[in-house]
PDB file of N, CA, C, O and CB in Angstrom:
ATOM      1  N   MET A   1     115.510 108.734 113.716  1.00  0.00           N
ATOM      2  CA  MET A   1     116.344 107.830 112.955  1.00  0.00           C
ATOM      3  C   MET A   1     117.801 107.933 113.399  1.00  0.00           C
ATOM      4  O   MET A   1     118.517 106.932 113.452  1.00  0.00           O
ATOM      5  CB  MET A   1     116.218 108.122 111.466  1.00  0.00           C
ATOM      6  N   VAL A   2     118.225 109.141 113.711  1.00  0.00           N
ATOM      7  CA  VAL A   2     119.611 109.324 114.117  1.00  0.00           C
ATOM      8  C   VAL A   2     119.877 108.587 115.426  1.00  0.00           C
ATOM      9  O   VAL A   2     120.933 107.981 115.607  1.00  0.00           O
ATOM     10  CB  VAL A   2     119.942 110.820 114.264  1.00  0.00           C
ATOM     11  N   LEU A   3     118.908 108.646 116.330  1.00  0.00           N
ATOM     12  CA  LEU A   3     119.077 107.954 117.610  1.00  0.00           C
ATOM     13  C   LEU A   3     119.157 106.443 117.420  1.00  0.00           C
ATOM     14  O   LEU A   3     119.916 105.764 118.111  1.00  0.00           O
ATOM     15  CB  LEU A   3     117.926 108.301 118.558  1.00  0.00           C
ATOM     16  N   ILE A   4     118.388 105.930 116.500  1.00  0.00           N
ATOM     17  CA  ILE A   4     118.418 104.500 116.206  1.00  0.00           C
ATOM     18  C   ILE A   4     119.784 104.120 115.651  1.00  0.00           C
ATOM     19  O   ILE A   4     120.375 103.118 116.052  1.00  0.00           O
ATOM     20  CB  ILE A   4     117.298 104.117 115.209  1.00  0.00           C
ATOM     21  N   ARG A   5     120.276 104.937 114.719  1.00  0.00           N
ATOM     22  CA  ARG A   5     121.583 104.658 114.116  1.00  0.00           C
ATOM     23  C   ARG A   5     122.695 104.700 115.161  1.00  0.00           C
ATOM     24  O   ARG A   5     123.560 103.825 115.198  1.00  0.00           O
ATOM     25  CB  ARG A   5     121.879 105.663 112.995  1.00  0.00           C
ATOM     26  N   GLU A   6     122.663 105.732 116.013  1.00  0.00           N
ATOM     27  CA  GLU A   6     123.696 105.845 117.041  1.00  0.00           C
ATOM     28  C   GLU A   6     123.632 104.684 118.031  1.00  0.00           C
ATOM     29  O   GLU A   6     124.663 104.149 118.441  1.00  0.00           O
ATOM     30  CB  GLU A   6     123.557 107.172 117.783  1.00  0.00           C
ATOM     31  N   GLY A   7     122.417 104.300 118.411  1.00  0.00           N
ATOM     32  CA  GLY A   7     122.273 103.168 119.317  1.00  0.00           C
ATOM     33  C   GLY A   7     122.791 101.875 118.718  1.00  0.00           C
ATOM     34  O   GLY A   7     123.433 101.078 119.403  1.00  0.00           O
ATOM     35  N   PHE A   8     122.513 101.669 117.444  1.00  0.00           N
ATOM     36  CA  PHE A   8     122.992 100.459 116.770  1.00  0.00           C
ATOM     37  C   PHE A   8     124.511 100.460 116.658  1.00  0.00           C
ATOM     38  O   PHE A   8     125.156  99.429 116.849  1.00  0.00           O
ATOM     39  CB  PHE A   8     122.363 100.335 115.377  1.00  0.00           C
ATOM     40  N   GLN A   9     125.080 101.630 116.344  1.00  0.00           N
ATOM     41  CA  GLN A   9     126.525 101.718 116.213  1.00  0.00           C
ATOM     42  C   GLN A   9     127.224 101.464 117.546  1.00  0.00           C
ATOM     43  O   GLN A   9     128.284 100.839 117.584  1.00  0.00           O
ATOM     44  CB  GLN A   9     126.919 103.080 115.667  1.00  0.00           C
ATOM     45  N   GLN A  10     126.634 101.944 118.632  1.00  0.00           N
ATOM     46  CA  GLN A  10     127.230 101.702 119.942  1.00  0.00           C
ATOM     47  C   GLN A  10     127.119 100.229 120.328  1.00  0.00           C
ATOM     48  O   GLN A  10     128.050  99.667 120.904  1.00  0.00           O
ATOM     49  CB  GLN A  10     126.558 102.579 121.004  1.00  0.00           C
ATOM     50  N   ALA A  11     125.999  99.611 120.018  1.00  0.00           N
ATOM     51  CA  ALA A  11     125.791  98.218 120.404  1.00  0.00           C
ATOM     52  C   ALA A  11     126.626  97.253 119.566  1.00  0.00           C
ATOM     53  O   ALA A  11     127.172  96.284 120.092  1.00  0.00           O
ATOM     54  CB  ALA A  11     124.323  97.862 120.282  1.00  0.00           C
ATOM     55  N   SER A  12     126.725  97.516 118.261  1.00  0.00           N
ATOM     56  CA  SER A  12     127.415  96.563 117.391  1.00  0.00           C
ATOM     57  C   SER A  12     128.840  96.955 117.070  1.00  0.00           C
ATOM     58  O   SER A  12     129.654  96.099 116.723  1.00  0.00           O
ATOM     59  CB  SER A  12     126.659  96.402 116.121  1.00  0.00           C
ATOM     60  N   GLY A  13     129.155  98.222 117.177  1.00  0.00           N
ATOM     61  CA  GLY A  13     130.511  98.666 116.851  1.00  0.00           C
ATOM     62  C   GLY A  13     130.746  98.854 115.368  1.00  0.00           C
ATOM     63  O   GLY A  13     131.876  99.134 114.965  1.00  0.00           O
ATOM     64  N   SER A  14     129.711  98.710 114.528  1.00  0.00           N
ATOM     65  CA  SER A  14     129.869  98.902 113.088  1.00  0.00           C
ATOM     66  C   SER A  14     129.089 100.139 112.637  1.00  0.00           C
ATOM     67  O   SER A  14     128.149 100.574 113.302  1.00  0.00           O
ATOM     68  CB  SER A  14     129.392  97.646 112.312  1.00  0.00           C
ATOM     69  N   ILE A  15     129.492 100.684 111.515  1.00  0.00           N
ATOM     70  CA  ILE A  15     128.864 101.901 110.977  1.00  0.00           C
ATOM     71  C   ILE A  15     127.701 101.487 110.070  1.00  0.00           C
ATOM     72  O   ILE A  15     127.841 100.596 109.233  1.00  0.00           O
ATOM     73  CB  ILE A  15     129.910 102.784 110.185  1.00  0.00           C
ATOM     74  N   VAL A  16     126.565 102.142 110.247  1.00  0.00           N
ATOM     75  CA  VAL A  16     125.362 101.841 109.470  1.00  0.00           C
ATOM     76  C   VAL A  16     124.890 103.126 108.812  1.00  0.00           C
ATOM     77  O   VAL A  16     124.863 104.177 109.452  1.00  0.00           O
ATOM     78  CB  VAL A  16     124.237 101.223 110.368  1.00  0.00           C
ATOM     79  N   SER A  17     124.517 103.054 107.537  1.00  0.00           N
ATOM     80  CA  SER A  17     124.037 104.249 106.851  1.00  0.00           C
ATOM     81  C   SER A  17     122.563 104.492 107.183  1.00  0.00           C
ATOM     82  O   SER A  17     121.843 103.576 107.583  1.00  0.00           O
ATOM     83  CB  SER A  17     124.232 104.115 105.324  1.00  0.00           C
ATOM     84  N   MET A  18     122.131 105.741 107.009  1.00  0.00           N
ATOM     85  CA  MET A  18     120.737 106.101 107.273  1.00  0.00           C
ATOM     86  C   MET A  18     119.803 105.397 106.295  1.00  0.00           C
ATOM     87  O   MET A  18     118.673 105.063 106.652  1.00  0.00           O
ATOM     88  CB  MET A  18     120.547 107.624 107.182  1.00  0.00           C
ATOM     89  N   ASN A  19     120.264 105.167 105.064  1.00  0.00           N
ATOM     90  CA  ASN A  19     119.425 104.465 104.089  1.00  0.00           C
ATOM     91  C   ASN A  19     119.116 103.044 104.554  1.00  0.00           C
ATOM     92  O   ASN A  19     118.007 102.550 104.356  1.00  0.00           O
ATOM     93  CB  ASN A  19     120.113 104.432 102.715  1.00  0.00           C
ATOM     94  N   THR A  20     120.088 102.396 105.166  1.00  0.00           N
ATOM     95  CA  THR A  20     119.865 101.047 105.674  1.00  0.00           C
ATOM     96  C   THR A  20     118.825 101.061 106.789  1.00  0.00           C
ATOM     97  O   THR A  20     117.954 100.193 106.847  1.00  0.00           O
ATOM     98  CB  THR A  20     121.181 100.435 106.179  1.00  0.00           C
ATOM     99  N   ILE A  21     118.923 102.042 107.666  1.00  0.00           N
ATOM    100  CA  ILE A  21     117.954 102.166 108.763  1.00  0.00           C
ATOM    101  C   ILE A  21     116.555 102.395 108.194  1.00  0.00           C
ATOM    102  O   ILE A  21     115.592 101.778 108.650  1.00  0.00           O
ATOM    103  CB  ILE A  21     118.348 103.328 109.721  1.00  0.00           C
ATOM    104  N   ARG A  22     116.439 103.271 107.210  1.00  0.00           N
ATOM    105  CA  ARG A  22     115.131 103.564 106.598  1.00  0.00           C
ATOM    106  C   ARG A  22     114.547 102.324 105.912  1.00  0.00           C
ATOM    107  O   ARG A  22     113.360 102.031 106.055  1.00  0.00           O
ATOM    108  CB  ARG A  22     115.264 104.715 105.577  1.00  0.00           C
ATOM    109  N   LYS A  23     115.379 101.610 105.177  1.00  0.00           N
ATOM    110  CA  LYS A  23     114.906 100.415 104.472  1.00  0.00           C
ATOM    111  C   LYS A  23     114.430  99.350 105.446  1.00  0.00           C
ATOM    112  O   LYS A  23     113.385  98.735 105.235  1.00  0.00           O
ATOM    113  CB  LYS A  23     116.010  99.848 103.582  1.00  0.00           C
ATOM    114  N   GLU A  24     115.182  99.132 106.501  1.00  0.00           N
ATOM    115  CA  GLU A  24     114.783  98.134 107.501  1.00  0.00           C
ATOM    116  C   GLU A  24     113.510  98.556 108.228  1.00  0.00           C
ATOM    117  O   GLU A  24     112.638  97.728 108.493  1.00  0.00           O
ATOM    118  CB  GLU A  24     115.913  97.912 108.514  1.00  0.00           C
ATOM    119  N   ALA A  25     113.407  99.838 108.547  1.00  0.00           N
ATOM    120  CA  ALA A  25     112.191 100.326 109.205  1.00  0.00           C
ATOM    121  C   ALA A  25     110.988 100.135 108.293  1.00  0.00           C
ATOM    122  O   ALA A  25     109.909  99.764 108.755  1.00  0.00           O
ATOM    123  CB  ALA A  25     112.337 101.814 109.594  1.00  0.00           C
ATOM    124  N   HIS A  26     111.169 100.387 106.999  1.00  0.00           N
ATOM    125  CA  HIS A  26     110.081 100.208 106.039  1.00  0.00           C
ATOM    126  C   HIS A  26     109.668  98.735 105.952  1.00  0.00           C
ATOM    127  O   HIS A  26     108.480  98.424 105.864  1.00  0.00           O
ATOM    128  CB  HIS A  26     110.502 100.727 104.649  1.00  0.00           C
ATOM    129  N   LEU A  27     110.634  97.850 105.975  1.00  0.00           N
ATOM    130  CA  LEU A  27     110.325  96.426 105.919  1.00  0.00           C
ATOM    131  C   LEU A  27     109.549  95.955 107.146  1.00  0.00           C
ATOM    132  O   LEU A  27     108.772  95.004 107.072  1.00  0.00           O
ATOM    133  CB  LEU A  27     111.603  95.626 105.783  1.00  0.00           C
ATOM    134  N   HIS A  28     109.768  96.631 108.276  1.00  0.00           N
ATOM    135  CA  HIS A  28     109.078  96.258 109.513  1.00  0.00           C
ATOM    136  C   HIS A  28     107.779  97.027 109.723  1.00  0.00           C
ATOM    137  O   HIS A  28     107.173  96.943 110.792  1.00  0.00           O
ATOM    138  CB  HIS A  28     109.989  96.483 110.694  1.00  0.00           C
ATOM    139  N   GLY A  29     107.345  97.783 108.699  1.00  0.00           N
ATOM    140  CA  GLY A  29     106.041  98.430 108.760  1.00  0.00           C
ATOM    141  C   GLY A  29     106.046  99.869 109.215  1.00  0.00           C
ATOM    142  O   GLY A  29     104.978 100.449 109.410  1.00  0.00           O
ATOM    143  N   PHE A  30     107.208 100.467 109.392  1.00  0.00           N
ATOM    144  CA  PHE A  30     107.273 101.872 109.779  1.00  0.00           C
ATOM    145  C   PHE A  30     107.454 102.710 108.522  1.00  0.00           C
ATOM    146  O   PHE A  30     108.524 102.707 107.912  1.00  0.00           O
ATOM    147  CB  PHE A  30     108.429 102.128 110.796  1.00  0.00           C
ATOM    148  N   HIS A  31     106.404 103.427 108.140  1.00  0.00           N
ATOM    149  CA  HIS A  31     106.433 104.230 106.926  1.00  0.00           C
ATOM    150  C   HIS A  31     106.523 105.695 107.315  1.00  0.00           C
ATOM    151  O   HIS A  31     105.899 106.127 108.285  1.00  0.00           O
ATOM    152  CB  HIS A  31     105.181 103.964 106.043  1.00  0.00           C
ATOM    153  N   GLY A  32     107.284 106.444 106.573  1.00  0.00           N
ATOM    154  CA  GLY A  32     107.521 107.848 106.894  1.00  0.00           C
ATOM    155  C   GLY A  32     106.382 108.750 106.473  1.00  0.00           C
ATOM    156  O   GLY A  32     106.513 109.525 105.526  1.00  0.00           O
ATOM    157  N   ARG A  33     105.276 108.652 107.167  1.00  0.00           N
ATOM    158  CA  ARG A  33     104.125 109.491 106.849  1.00  0.00           C
ATOM    159  C   ARG A  33     103.793 110.366 108.042  1.00  0.00           C
ATOM    160  O   ARG A  33     103.912 109.951 109.194  1.00  0.00           O
ATOM    161  CB  ARG A  33     102.906 108.633 106.448  1.00  0.00           C
ATOM    162  N   ALA A  34     103.381 111.565 107.747  1.00  0.00           N
ATOM    163  CA  ALA A  34     102.958 112.471 108.813  1.00  0.00           C
ATOM    164  C   ALA A  34     101.487 112.205 109.131  1.00  0.00           C
ATOM    165  O   ALA A  34     100.746 111.679 108.300  1.00  0.00           O
ATOM    166  CB  ALA A  34     103.179 113.966 108.404  1.00  0.00           C
ATOM    167  N   ALA A  35     101.085 112.569 110.320  1.00  0.00           N
ATOM    168  CA  ALA A  35      99.689 112.412 110.708  1.00  0.00           C
ATOM    169  C   ALA A  35      98.816 113.336 109.872  1.00  0.00           C
ATOM    170  O   ALA A  35      99.252 114.411 109.461  1.00  0.00           O
ATOM    171  CB  ALA A  35      99.501 112.699 112.212  1.00  0.00           C
ATOM    172  N   SER A  36      97.589 112.916 109.624  1.00  0.00           N
ATOM    173  CA  SER A  36      96.685 113.739 108.838  1.00  0.00           C
ATOM    174  C   SER A  36      96.218 114.934 109.651  1.00  0.00           C
ATOM    175  O   SER A  36      96.155 114.884 110.880  1.00  0.00           O
ATOM    176  CB  SER A  36      95.488 112.917 108.357  1.00  0.00           C
ATOM    177  N   HIS A  37      95.897 115.987 108.958  1.00  0.00           N
ATOM    178  CA  HIS A  37      95.435 117.206 109.616  1.00  0.00           C
ATOM    179  C   HIS A  37      93.981 117.057 110.035  1.00  0.00           C
ATOM    180  O   HIS A  37      93.220 116.288 109.447  1.00  0.00           O
ATOM    181  CB  HIS A  37      95.604 118.424 108.691  1.00  0.00           C
ATOM    182  N   LYS A  38      93.620 117.801 111.051  1.00  0.00           N
ATOM    183  CA  LYS A  38      92.219 117.803 111.462  1.00  0.00           C
ATOM    184  C   LYS A  38      91.391 118.495 110.382  1.00  0.00           C
ATOM    185  O   LYS A  38      91.881 119.415 109.728  1.00  0.00           O
ATOM    186  CB  LYS A  38      92.037 118.510 112.843  1.00  0.00           C
ATOM    187  N   PRO A  39      90.154 118.068 110.188  1.00  0.00           N
ATOM    188  CA  PRO A  39      89.339 118.688 109.149  1.00  0.00           C
ATOM    189  C   PRO A  39      88.936 120.112 109.538  1.00  0.00           C
ATOM    190  O   PRO A  39      88.784 120.432 110.717  1.00  0.00           O
ATOM    191  CB  PRO A  39      88.091 117.842 108.881  1.00  0.00           C
ATOM    192  N   LEU A  40      88.772 120.934 108.545  1.00  0.00           N
ATOM    193  CA  LEU A  40      88.323 122.303 108.772  1.00  0.00           C
ATOM    194  C   LEU A  40      86.822 122.284 109.033  1.00  0.00           C
ATOM    195  O   LEU A  40      86.050 121.784 108.215  1.00  0.00           O
ATOM    196  CB  LEU A  40      88.668 123.220 107.556  1.00  0.00           C
ATOM    197  N   ILE A  41      86.415 122.823 110.162  1.00  0.00           N
ATOM    198  CA  ILE A  41      84.997 122.853 110.517  1.00  0.00           C
ATOM    199  C   ILE A  41      84.480 124.263 110.259  1.00  0.00           C
ATOM    200  O   ILE A  41      84.978 125.232 110.833  1.00  0.00           O
ATOM    201  CB  ILE A  41      84.767 122.428 112.013  1.00  0.00           C
ATOM    202  N   THR A  42      83.492 124.366 109.405  1.00  0.00           N
ATOM    203  CA  THR A  42      82.898 125.666 109.121  1.00  0.00           C
ATOM    204  C   THR A  42      81.613 125.823 109.923  1.00  0.00           C
ATOM    205  O   THR A  42      81.171 124.889 110.592  1.00  0.00           O
ATOM    206  CB  THR A  42      82.623 125.830 107.607  1.00  0.00           C
ATOM    207  N   LYS A  43      81.026 126.989 109.851  1.00  0.00           N
ATOM    208  CA  LYS A  43      79.797 127.241 110.602  1.00  0.00           C
ATOM    209  C   LYS A  43      78.599 126.506 110.002  1.00  0.00           C
ATOM    210  O   LYS A  43      77.601 126.285 110.689  1.00  0.00           O
ATOM    211  CB  LYS A  43      79.513 128.735 110.649  1.00  0.00           C
ATOM    212  N   VAL A  44      78.691 126.130 108.740  1.00  0.00           N
ATOM    213  CA  VAL A  44      77.579 125.462 108.067  1.00  0.00           C
ATOM    214  C   VAL A  44      77.497 123.987 108.468  1.00  0.00           C
ATOM    215  O   VAL A  44      76.399 123.437 108.550  1.00  0.00           O
ATOM    216  CB  VAL A  44      77.726 125.587 106.544  1.00  0.00           C
ATOM    217  N   GLN A  45      78.625 123.346 108.717  1.00  0.00           N
ATOM    218  CA  GLN A  45      78.640 121.917 108.962  1.00  0.00           C
ATOM    219  C   GLN A  45      77.840 121.478 110.186  1.00  0.00           C
ATOM    220  O   GLN A  45      77.124 120.481 110.093  1.00  0.00           O
ATOM    221  CB  GLN A  45      80.037 121.467 109.110  1.00  0.00           C
ATOM    222  N   PRO A  46      77.920 122.170 111.337  1.00  0.00           N
ATOM    223  CA  PRO A  46      77.088 121.727 112.464  1.00  0.00           C
ATOM    224  C   PRO A  46      75.593 121.779 112.161  1.00  0.00           C
ATOM    225  O   PRO A  46      74.838 120.909 112.593  1.00  0.00           O
ATOM    226  CB  PRO A  46      77.380 122.575 113.679  1.00  0.00           C
ATOM    227  N   ARG A  47      75.170 122.800 111.418  1.00  0.00           N
ATOM    228  CA  ARG A  47      73.749 122.886 111.053  1.00  0.00           C
ATOM    229  C   ARG A  47      73.356 121.741 110.132  1.00  0.00           C
ATOM    230  O   ARG A  47      72.271 121.175 110.261  1.00  0.00           O
ATOM    231  CB  ARG A  47      73.443 124.233 110.375  1.00  0.00           C
ATOM    232  N   CYS A  48      74.238 121.405 109.208  1.00  0.00           N
ATOM    233  CA  CYS A  48      73.945 120.302 108.284  1.00  0.00           C
ATOM    234  C   CYS A  48      73.865 118.977 109.046  1.00  0.00           C
ATOM    235  O   CYS A  48      72.993 118.153 108.771  1.00  0.00           O
ATOM    236  CB  CYS A  48      75.024 120.218 107.172  1.00  0.00           C
ATOM    237  N   SER A  49      74.763 118.776 109.992  1.00  0.00           N
ATOM    238  CA  SER A  49      74.733 117.513 110.722  1.00  0.00           C
ATOM    239  C   SER A  49      73.481 117.411 111.585  1.00  0.00           C
ATOM    240  O   SER A  49      72.951 116.315 111.767  1.00  0.00           O
ATOM    241  CB  SER A  49      75.984 117.367 111.591  1.00  0.00           C
ATOM    242  N   VAL A  50      72.999 118.530 112.120  1.00  0.00           N
ATOM    243  CA  VAL A  50      71.753 118.516 112.893  1.00  0.00           C
ATOM    244  C   VAL A  50      70.593 118.149 111.982  1.00  0.00           C
ATOM    245  O   VAL A  50      69.728 117.362 112.367  1.00  0.00           O
ATOM    246  CB  VAL A  50      71.499 119.891 113.568  1.00  0.00           C
ATOM    247  N   ASN A  51      70.562 118.709 110.779  1.00  0.00           N
ATOM    248  CA  ASN A  51      69.500 118.390 109.827  1.00  0.00           C
ATOM    249  C   ASN A  51      69.525 116.907 109.446  1.00  0.00           C
ATOM    250  O   ASN A  51      68.473 116.281 109.317  1.00  0.00           O
ATOM    251  CB  ASN A  51      69.636 119.260 108.570  1.00  0.00           C
ATOM    252  N   VAL A  52      70.711 116.354 109.268  1.00  0.00           N
ATOM    253  CA  VAL A  52      70.831 114.938 108.923  1.00  0.00           C
ATOM    254  C   VAL A  52      70.345 114.073 110.079  1.00  0.00           C
ATOM    255  O   VAL A  52      69.640 113.087 109.864  1.00  0.00           O
ATOM    256  CB  VAL A  52      72.291 114.584 108.563  1.00  0.00           C
ATOM    257  N   MET A  53      70.720 114.439 111.310  1.00  0.00           N
ATOM    258  CA  MET A  53      70.282 113.660 112.469  1.00  0.00           C
ATOM    259  C   MET A  53      68.764 113.724 112.636  1.00  0.00           C
ATOM    260  O   MET A  53      68.130 112.716 112.948  1.00  0.00           O
ATOM    261  CB  MET A  53      70.973 114.164 113.742  1.00  0.00           C
ATOM    262  N   GLN A  54      68.186 114.897 112.430  1.00  0.00           N
ATOM    263  CA  GLN A  54      66.731 115.022 112.550  1.00  0.00           C
ATOM    264  C   GLN A  54      66.028 114.195 111.486  1.00  0.00           C
ATOM    265  O   GLN A  54      65.020 113.549 111.773  1.00  0.00           O
ATOM    266  CB  GLN A  54      66.303 116.492 112.441  1.00  0.00           C
ATOM    267  N   ALA A  55      66.541 114.203 110.272  1.00  0.00           N
ATOM    268  CA  ALA A  55      65.935 113.403 109.202  1.00  0.00           C
ATOM    269  C   ALA A  55      66.063 111.916 109.511  1.00  0.00           C
ATOM    270  O   ALA A  55      65.153 111.140 109.224  1.00  0.00           O
ATOM    271  CB  ALA A  55      66.592 113.722 107.843  1.00  0.00           C
ATOM    272  N   HIS A  56      67.184 111.522 110.092  1.00  0.00           N
ATOM    273  CA  HIS A  56      67.382 110.119 110.450  1.00  0.00           C
ATOM    274  C   HIS A  56      66.416 109.701 111.555  1.00  0.00           C
ATOM    275  O   HIS A  56      65.902 108.582 111.537  1.00  0.00           O
ATOM    276  CB  HIS A  56      68.832 109.876 110.894  1.00  0.00           C
ATOM    277  N   GLN A  57      66.167 110.581 112.508  1.00  0.00           N
ATOM    278  CA  GLN A  57      65.223 110.268 113.578  1.00  0.00           C
ATOM    279  C   GLN A  57      63.820 110.074 113.019  1.00  0.00           C
ATOM    280  O   GLN A  57      63.095 109.175 113.447  1.00  0.00           O
ATOM    281  CB  GLN A  57      65.222 111.377 114.637  1.00  0.00           C
ATOM    282  N   VAL A  58      63.443 110.906 112.077  1.00  0.00           N
ATOM    283  CA  VAL A  58      62.123 110.779 111.460  1.00  0.00           C
ATOM    284  C   VAL A  58      62.031 109.451 110.723  1.00  0.00           C
ATOM    285  O   VAL A  58      61.007 108.774 110.808  1.00  0.00           O
ATOM    286  CB  VAL A  58      61.847 111.958 110.494  1.00  0.00           C
ATOM    287  N   ASP A  59      63.080 109.063 110.001  1.00  0.00           N
ATOM    288  CA  ASP A  59      63.089 107.791 109.279  1.00  0.00           C
ATOM    289  C   ASP A  59      62.994 106.617 110.244  1.00  0.00           C
ATOM    290  O   ASP A  59      62.280 105.650 109.979  1.00  0.00           O
ATOM    291  CB  ASP A  59      64.356 107.670 108.424  1.00  0.00           C
ATOM    292  N   CYS A  60      63.711 106.696 111.363  1.00  0.00           N
ATOM    293  CA  CYS A  60      63.679 105.606 112.345  1.00  0.00           C
ATOM    294  C   CYS A  60      62.309 105.486 112.994  1.00  0.00           C
ATOM    295  O   CYS A  60      61.829 104.381 113.246  1.00  0.00           O
ATOM    296  CB  CYS A  60      64.746 105.824 113.421  1.00  0.00           C
ATOM    297  N   ARG A  61      61.692 106.607 113.260  1.00  0.00           N
ATOM    298  CA  ARG A  61      60.357 106.568 113.869  1.00  0.00           C
ATOM    299  C   ARG A  61      59.337 105.946 112.925  1.00  0.00           C
ATOM    300  O   ARG A  61      58.461 105.193 113.351  1.00  0.00           O
ATOM    301  CB  ARG A  61      59.907 107.978 114.265  1.00  0.00           C
ATOM    302  N   SER A  62      59.456 106.266 111.644  1.00  0.00           N
ATOM    303  CA  SER A  62      58.504 105.695 110.687  1.00  0.00           C
ATOM    304  C   SER A  62      58.713 104.186 110.551  1.00  0.00           C
ATOM    305  O   SER A  62      57.749 103.449 110.346  1.00  0.00           O
ATOM    306  CB  SER A  62      58.647 106.379 109.309  1.00  0.00           C
ATOM    307  N   VAL A  63      59.953 103.718 110.662  1.00  0.00           N
ATOM    308  CA  VAL A  63      60.224 102.284 110.582  1.00  0.00           C
ATOM    309  C   VAL A  63      59.679 101.590 111.815  1.00  0.00           C
ATOM    310  O   VAL A  63      59.140 100.488 111.708  1.00  0.00           O
ATOM    311  CB  VAL A  63      61.735 102.014 110.435  1.00  0.00           C
ATOM    312  N   GLU A  64      59.807 102.213 112.998  1.00  0.00           N
ATOM    313  CA  GLU A  64      59.292 101.632 114.226  1.00  0.00           C
ATOM    314  C   GLU A  64      57.775 101.526 114.193  1.00  0.00           C
ATOM    315  O   GLU A  64      57.223 100.507 114.608  1.00  0.00           O
ATOM    316  CB  GLU A  64      59.733 102.455 115.424  1.00  0.00           C
ATOM    317  N   THR A  65      57.092 102.553 113.710  1.00  0.00           N
ATOM    318  CA  THR A  65      55.626 102.498 113.674  1.00  0.00           C
ATOM    319  C   THR A  65      55.153 101.495 112.638  1.00  0.00           C
ATOM    320  O   THR A  65      54.118 100.857 112.831  1.00  0.00           O
ATOM    321  CB  THR A  65      55.037 103.884 113.372  1.00  0.00           C
ATOM    322  N   ASP A  66      55.891 101.340 111.534  1.00  0.00           N
ATOM    323  CA  ASP A  66      55.533 100.342 110.532  1.00  0.00           C
ATOM    324  C   ASP A  66      55.682  98.930 111.079  1.00  0.00           C
ATOM    325  O   ASP A  66      54.867  98.060 110.773  1.00  0.00           O
ATOM    326  CB  ASP A  66      56.392 100.511 109.286  1.00  0.00           C
ATOM    327  N   SER A  67      56.700  98.693 111.876  1.00  0.00           N
ATOM    328  CA  SER A  67      56.926  97.351 112.398  1.00  0.00           C
ATOM    329  C   SER A  67      55.942  97.006 113.509  1.00  0.00           C
ATOM    330  O   SER A  67      55.679  95.827 113.748  1.00  0.00           O
ATOM    331  CB  SER A  67      58.350  97.222 112.909  1.00  0.00           C
ATOM    332  N   LEU A  68      55.388  98.017 114.198  1.00  0.00           N
ATOM    333  CA  LEU A  68      54.428  97.765 115.262  1.00  0.00           C
ATOM    334  C   LEU A  68      53.028  97.443 114.714  1.00  0.00           C
ATOM    335  O   LEU A  68      52.223  96.806 115.393  1.00  0.00           O
ATOM    336  CB  LEU A  68      54.358  98.972 116.188  1.00  0.00           C
ATOM    337  N   GLU A  69      52.759  97.871 113.528  1.00  0.00           N
ATOM    338  CA  GLU A  69      51.416  97.677 112.962  1.00  0.00           C
ATOM    339  C   GLU A  69      51.213  96.295 112.427  1.00  0.00           C
ATOM    340  O   GLU A  69      50.135  95.982 111.921  1.00  0.00           O
ATOM    341  CB  GLU A  69      51.159  98.664 111.873  1.00  0.00           C
TER     342      GLU A  69
END
């Protein structure tokens, strides 16, 4: 934000407050949010996802055999 303010002041020759810069940035869709953190992966989660995938494969196979009959 400081770089934006300094650049604007050099280009226009007028003084701009940081609040004005923030308000204009917000109006143009730039919101002051930090990126979300990566999820914590425990040792149980990979096993659970394997179980879910195996169950899904069994369900898909049963649907395929039903449609072939």
